[in-house]
Steps between C-alpha positions, in 0.01 A plus 500: 500500500242332715216703651676500839809648338702178502675356200305235307638231274832489321723790420396575145816692418705424193461159338178444696714455811581142390871542431571624852258281695648195672251430777194372315392156624286416199646384167492771233438386142578710193279446194686645200305541177713715274811707564681502837807716453693709746284566804233256383755218491638608838149478648455153351839387637392618846203260488516139617370356172482630142231371267549636148299490182683371194517855359673643811843663469743577782805727515697741713573763229650761736861450374396623156446846648781495756288401799483200734203293619521614862161381626642153562530361148880497512489287814196282442568388143845344573356325804222350290690397185870513588762771459621428145151472353390816681809689384415404143153647536594807705813619319345465155144604596392190306127431464393155619180322397276325753621159375865596544417648842353162592814323375721744692292443813338831589161414343303223672242435229434613142137509389317603180467874434237665717487218758771610745263638762271196495802270529644705786170476686518120477847472659405548866208258474577146611467227241341161553847355559606745772399542860175694515580816685278807525766739627837644400628430853672170405701678228631769737783298663623380159486851356687645798767227485554563128519875552750460784714278275525777244569767758798289616356428843472149632151350533550474877557876523200581283252456785285273282154447647162451334 
């Protein structure tokens, strides 16, 4: 709580508040260096980008103990890699390497072990070949349009403004 008694920052409830937050304007990048299973994988899936070290492993192992990944993993994974591929991972609780995650499409970049955070920090920086921009404002309309596409709303009803 803030000194004046108001709420400050994000709701830091379960899963760092990331799996239930849909109103963040800034891109959220997951840097995975190791194991992301169950809730950890659900948090990564809730991010806009996933940068994984070559030793990273991903899985939703809940079915092995009679549970379901109810923090969004059951919805996000099929949207990101397709229903049949997601069913193969979810129903068998299969472990997926970073390389396979990249091939499936939920990992954006695979880097050497221990370099995921450094690589993730490079992503928002413009390269010499891109428009030099010092703000995340230009990415907001694109992010909102993409999010509205996956929430089944049309871009015109998404109230997309920078």
